[in-house]
C-alpha positions, 0 to 999 in steps of 0.5 A: 613708505615705498612712495616716499622712497620712490619720490626720493630716488626720482629727486636724486636722479633729477638732481644728478641729471640737472648737475650733468646738464650744467656740467655739459653746458659749461664744458660746451661753452668752454670748448666753443671759446677755445675753438673760437680763439683757435679760429681767430688765430688761424685767421690772423695766420692766414692774413700774414701768409697772404701778405707774405705771398703778395710780397713773394709775388712782387719779389718774383716779378722784380727778379724776373724783369728783363732788365734785371736778368740782363744786368745779372747776365752781364755782371755775373756771367760776363755775357754781352749782347753781340754786335749786329755785324757779328750775328750770323743767321743759319738757315736749315 
C-alpha cells in the first residue's frame, strides 16, 4: 500500500513537471515571437530613419551651397557684392 501511494505521488509530480515544462515552452515560444516582431518593427523604423537622415543631409548640402547662400543674402538682406573700385584694403 505504501509503495502504491509513493508511485502515485511520483506519477502526479512527474505529470505536474511535464505540465509546467509544456507551459514554460509555450510561454518561451510566444515571448520569442513577440521579440522577433519587435525586432522587425525596429528594423523598419531604422530603415525609415536612415532614409530621413539621407534626405536631411541632401537638404543641408543644398541649403549651404554657395549660390543659395548668395541669393538669399541678396534677396532677404539686400546684400550685394561691392564693385572692385569700392574695395579698400586695410593693412595692419
